[in-house]
PAVEXTOR-907408 format. One line per 2 residues: number of its first residue (from 1); their letters; for each residue x, y, z of N, C-alpha, C. Coordinates in steps of 0.05 Angstrom, whole numbers. Layout:
N
NUM = A = X,Y,Z,X,Y,Z,X,Y,Z | ...
This chain:
206
1 = MR = -318,57,-290,-292,46,-283,-289,47,-253 | -278,26,-242,-273,23,-213,-243,22,-209
3 = IG = -233,42,-194,-204,45,-190,-197,41,-161 | -176,26,-156,-165,23,-129,-139,38,-126
5 = IL = -136,52,-104,-111,66,-98,-98,53,-74 | -74,42,-78,-58,30,-56,-32,45,-55
7 = GG = -31,64,-37,-7,81,-35,13,70,-15 | 37,78,-17,58,69,2,85,79,-5
9 = TF = 103,76,13,131,83,8,144,61,-9 | 136,36,-5,147,14,-20,177,14,-20
11 = DP = 188,12,5,216,15,9,228,-9,24 | 229,-33,11,221,-39,-17,193,-51,-18
13 = VH = 183,-54,-42,159,-70,-47,165,-99,-41 | 145,-114,-30,148,-142,-24,123,-157,-32
15 = IG = 124,-184,-28,103,-201,-36,76,-194,-22 | 78,-185,3,54,-178,17,39,-155,3
17 = HL = 53,-135,-7,41,-113,-22,26,-124,-47 | 39,-142,-61,27,-153,-85,3,-170,-79
19 = VA = 3,-185,-58,-20,-202,-50,-43,-183,-43 | -38,-162,-29,-60,-143,-22,-72,-131,-48
21 = AV = -55,-123,-67,-65,-110,-91,-82,-130,-108 | -72,-154,-111,-86,-174,-127,-113,-182,-114
23 = NA = -112,-186,-88,-137,-193,-74,-158,-171,-76 | -149,-146,-74,-167,-123,-76,-179,-122,-104
25 = RD = -162,-126,-124,-171,-127,-152,-194,-147,-156 | -190,-171,-145,-210,-192,-150,-235,-189,-133
27 = EL = -231,-184,-107,-254,-183,-88,-272,-159,-94 | -260,-136,-101,-275,-111,-105,-282,-108,-135
29 = VL = -273,-126,-151,-279,-125,-180,-269,-98,-191 | -244,-93,-187,-232,-67,-196,-221,-70,-224
31 = DK = -224,-49,-240,-212,-49,-267,-182,-44,-265 | -174,-29,-245,-145,-23,-243,-139,-17,-213
33 = VL = -116,-27,-204,-105,-19,-178,-80,-3,-183 | -80,22,-174,-57,39,-177,-40,37,-151
35 = MV = -16,26,-153,2,25,-131,18,50,-132 | 11,69,-115,22,97,-117,47,99,-99
37 = VA = 69,106,-111,94,109,-97,96,137,-85 | 99,139,-59,101,165,-46,127,179,-54
39 = NQ = 126,204,-61,150,219,-67,166,225,-41 | 153,241,-24,165,246,2,143,241,23
41 = PW = 143,217,35,123,210,55,126,227,80 | 109,247,83,114,267,104,114,256,132
43 = QK = 101,233,136,100,222,163,126,206,170 | 143,202,150,168,186,155,193,203,152
45 = IG = 190,228,143,213,245,140,226,250,167 | 252,245,169,266,250,194,266,226,212
47 = VR = 249,206,206,247,182,222,269,161,214 | 272,158,188,293,140,178,301,148,150
49 = TI = 322,137,140,331,142,112,313,128,93 | 304,142,72,286,130,52,301,129,26
51 = AP = 298,106,12,311,104,-15,299,124,-34 | 314,134,-54,304,153,-73,278,143,-86
53 = AE = 260,162,-91,234,155,-102,236,141,-129 | 255,149,-145,258,137,-172,266,108,-170
55 = IR = 282,101,-150,290,73,-146,267,57,-135 | 252,68,-117,229,54,-106,208,49,-128
57 = LK = 205,69,-146,187,65,-168,197,43,-187 | 223,43,-192,234,22,-209,230,-5,-198
59 = ML = 234,-9,-172,229,-35,-159,200,-43,-162 | 182,-24,-158,153,-30,-159,145,-37,-188
61 = SE = 155,-22,-207,149,-27,-236,158,-55,-244 | 181,-63,-235,191,-90,-241,173,-111,-227
63 = AV = 165,-106,-203,149,-125,-187,122,-131,-199 | 109,-110,-212,82,-114,-222,81,-121,-252
65 = KG = 104,-124,-264,104,-132,-293,89,-158,-297 | 70,-156,-316,55,-180,-324,32,-186,-306
67 = IH = 27,-170,-285,4,-174,-267,-20,-158,-277 | -40,-171,-287,-63,-158,-299,-77,-139,-280
69 = GI = -82,-115,-288,-97,-96,-273,-82,-82,-250 | -56,-87,-247,-40,-75,-226,-19,-58,-239
71 = SA = -17,-32,-231,1,-14,-244,18,1,-223 | 43,5,-229,60,23,-212,54,52,-221
73 = CD = 47,69,-202,38,96,-209,58,117,-198 | 67,135,-215,86,155,-208,74,183,-204
75 = IE = 48,184,-200,34,209,-199,44,228,-178 | 52,217,-155,62,233,-133,91,241,-137
77 = IK = 106,225,-151,134,231,-158,134,254,-178 | 117,253,-198,116,274,-218,107,300,-206
79 = RG = 89,299,-186,79,323,-174,101,336,-157 | 118,319,-145,140,329,-129,132,338,-101
81 = GL = 151,344,-84,145,353,-57,133,332,-40 | 120,340,-18,108,321,1,84,307,-12
83 = SY = 79,283,-4,58,267,-16,33,267,3 | 11,277,-8,-14,278,7,-36,263,-9
85 = TA = -52,247,5,-73,232,-8,-93,250,-22 | -99,273,-10,-118,291,-21,-110,299,-50
87 = DT = -85,304,-55,-76,312,-81,-77,288,-100 | -71,264,-90,-71,240,-107,-99,233,-116
89 = VS = -118,233,-97,-146,227,-104,-156,247,-125 | -150,272,-122,-159,293,-141,-147,287,-168
91 = AV = -122,280,-170,-109,275,-195,-120,250,-209 | -126,229,-193,-137,204,-204,-165,210,-215
93 = KK = -181,226,-202,-208,233,-212,-206,247,-239 | -187,265,-242,-184,279,-267,-173,261,-289
95 = MY = -155,243,-282,-142,227,-302,-160,204,-312 | -175,191,-294,-190,167,-302,-220,171,-303
97 = LP = -230,192,-291,-259,197,-290,-274,172,-280 | -265,160,-258,-276,135,-248,-305,138,-237
99 = DE = -320,116,-238,-346,116,-225,-343,112,-195 | -322,99,-187,-317,94,-159,-287,92,-154
101 = IY = -278,104,-132,-250,102,-124,-250,88,-97 | -233,67,-95,-230,52,-70,-202,58,-59
103 = LL = -201,69,-36,-176,76,-23,-169,53,-5 | -148,38,-12,-140,14,2,-118,20,23
105 = VG = -124,14,48,-105,19,69,-103,-4,88 | -80,-8,101,-77,-28,121,-90,-19,147
107 = AD = -95,-37,166,-107,-30,191,-89,-10,206 | -62,-13,204,-44,5,217,-47,34,207
109 = VA = -51,36,181,-55,63,169,-82,74,176 | -102,57,177,-129,66,184,-130,78,212
111 = SE = -113,67,229,-113,77,257,-101,105,259 | -89,115,237,-76,141,237,-92,161,220
113 = LS = -116,154,212,-131,172,194,-135,200,206 | -137,201,232,-142,227,245,-118,246,242
115 = TW = -95,235,234,-71,253,230,-68,261,201 | -85,251,183,-82,258,155,-89,287,149
117 = ER = -76,298,129,-81,326,122,-103,328,102 | -120,349,104,-141,356,85,-160,333,77
119 = VE = -167,317,97,-185,295,93,-211,304,82 | -221,327,90,-247,336,82,-249,341,52
121 = EF = -226,343,38,-226,348,9,-233,323,-7 | -229,299,4,-233,275,-12,-249,253,2
123 = QK = -256,257,28,-268,236,44,-294,226,31 | -310,243,19,-335,235,7,-331,223,-21
125 = DV = -307,225,-32,-302,216,-60,-292,188,-61 | -286,176,-38,-274,149,-39,-289,129,-21
127 = QL = -286,104,-28,-295,82,-11,-270,72,3 | -269,75,30,-245,66,45,-247,36,50
129 = VV = -226,22,43,-226,-7,47,-202,-13,66 | -208,-23,90,-187,-30,109,-179,-59,105
131 = IS = -154,-63,98,-144,-90,92,-135,-103,118 | -146,-127,124,-138,-141,148,-129,-169,141
133 = RP = -114,-181,160,-103,-208,155,-113,-226,177 | -122,-251,170,-130,-270,191,-106,-280,207
135 = SE = -112,-287,232,-91,-298,249,-95,-328,252 | -73,-343,251,-75,-372,254,-69,-380,283
137 = HV = -88,-397,293,-85,-406,321,-67,-431,322 | -60,-439,345,-43,-463,349,-55,-487,337
139 = DG = -82,-490,338,-95,-513,327,-99,-512,297 | -89,-491,285,-91,-489,256,-115,-474,246
141 = SL = -134,-468,264,-158,-454,255,-152,-424,250 | -169,-411,235,-164,-383,228,-187,-366,239
143 = SC = -180,-342,248,-200,-323,255,-194,-297,241 | -214,-284,231,-210,-259,216,-214,-235,235
145 = HS = -195,-217,235,-196,-195,254,-213,-172,243 | -225,-175,219,-237,-152,207,-259,-139,224
147 = CM = -276,-156,236,-298,-145,253,-287,-131,277 | -267,-143,290,-255,-131,314,-241,-105,307
149 = EE = -228,-104,284,-215,-80,275,-235,-58,270 | -258,-65,258,-278,-45,252,-288,-32,278
151 = EK = -291,-49,299,-300,-38,325,-278,-20,337 | -253,-29,335,-231,-14,347,-227,12,332
153 = LA = -231,12,306,-226,35,290,-250,52,285 | -272,45,299,-298,59,294,-295,90,296
155 = GN = -280,99,316,-277,128,319,-262,141,296 | -242,127,285,-227,138,263,-242,136,237
157 = LL = -262,119,235,-277,114,210,-302,131,208 | -308,148,228,-331,165,227,-328,184,203
159 = GW = -349,186,187,-349,203,164,-340,190,138 | -330,165,141,-320,151,117,-341,130,109
161 = RA = -341,124,83,-355,101,73,-335,78,74 | -336,62,95,-315,43,100,-324,14,101
163 = SS = -306,-4,93,-311,-32,94,-284,-46,99 | -285,-72,105,-260,-87,110,-257,-109,89
165 = MA = -233,-117,85,-227,-139,66,-204,-156,78 | -208,-182,80,-187,-199,91,-170,-210,68
167 = IP = -144,-212,74,-125,-224,55,-109,-246,69 | -96,-263,55,-80,-284,68,-59,-272,87
169 = AL = -54,-285,109,-36,-276,129,-7,-281,120 | 7,-260,112,35,-261,105,50,-242,123
171 = YI = 66,-251,140,79,-234,160,105,-223,148 | 102,-205,129,125,-193,115,121,-163,117
173 = SS = 143,-148,121,142,-119,122,167,-108,108 | 166,-84,99,189,-71,87,212,-69,107
175 = SM = 205,-63,132,225,-60,153,239,-87,157 | 225,-109,156,237,-135,158,256,-141,135
177 = IR = 248,-133,111,265,-136,87,290,-121,91 | 288,-96,99,312,-79,103,331,-91,124
179 = ER = 319,-102,145,335,-114,166,349,-139,156 | 336,-155,139,348,-179,128,372,-171,110
181 = VR = 369,-149,95,391,-140,78,415,-133,95 | 410,-118,117,432,-109,134,446,-134,147
183 = NK = 430,-155,152,442,-179,164,450,-199,144 | 450,-191,118,459,-209,96,444,-235,95
185 = KS = 418,-233,99,400,-257,98,386,-257,71 | 378,-281,62,365,-284,36,338,-270,35
187 = LD = 331,-259,11,305,-247,6,288,-264,-12 | 298,-288,-19,283,-305,-37,255,-311,-27
189 = FL = 236,-308,-45,207,-313,-40,194,-292,-23 | 209,-271,-15,198,-249,1,194,-225,-17
191 = VP = 211,-221,-37,208,-200,-57,214,-213,-84 | 203,-202,-106,209,-213,-132,238,-213,-139
193 = PS = 248,-232,-154,277,-233,-161,287,-207,-174 | 271,-195,-191,279,-170,-204,284,-148,-184
195 = VI = 269,-148,-162,272,-128,-141,298,-133,-125 | 303,-158,-121,329,-166,-107,352,-155,-123
197 = DI = 351,-158,-150,373,-148,-167,377,-118,-164 | 355,-103,-162,357,-74,-160,368,-67,-132
199 = II = 360,-81,-112,371,-76,-85,401,-80,-84 | 410,-102,-97,439,-108,-97,454,-87,-114
201 = AN = 443,-81,-138,457,-63,-156,460,-35,-144 | 441,-26,-128,441,1,-117,451,1,-88
203 = RL = 459,-23,-78,469,-25,-50,450,-12,-30 | 425,-19,-33,404,-8,-16,404,-22,11
205 = YC = 398,-7,32,393,-17,59,418,-30,73 | 441,-27,61,465,-39,74,472,-25,100
């Protein structure tokens, strides 16, 4: 079994997250991609207000309904406390007994690997996949940043079994979604309709 772990705060989940998960599933031939909702993302505590973990999980669960091989995972919420990748990888190993675990991270996250806690506990157990997005030039041509990112991140990737994967360029972020809510702008086609309903019902990000 080949398992992918795509962790995040998902506050809220958006189309870009789903595109990354589906592309990883197909390109890496994964049996399952676990989109793991952070309970208490230790790097963001005190930086901004974060929606309750249960609501973030509910939004993600609704977003992945009917998507083959993609699951909303509450393993960090059930564990409680601060969320650390070391604990999550250990739990996934015990739960699924996978032949290979692929840890899926964005280039921005990969640049912070040196700040992660207890990396030595799981570094050899995972294949690190850095997700990158091509940039479109004025003439309409595309260039993939994956090679440049690998060079830039070389120092942070020492000791990892690492590779890059390009996905379609979608310039969407959770912070952008939250800002649009505050400014009363439409979220259509940026997040699934069911997630919009949850945001409205719980008056999130107002």
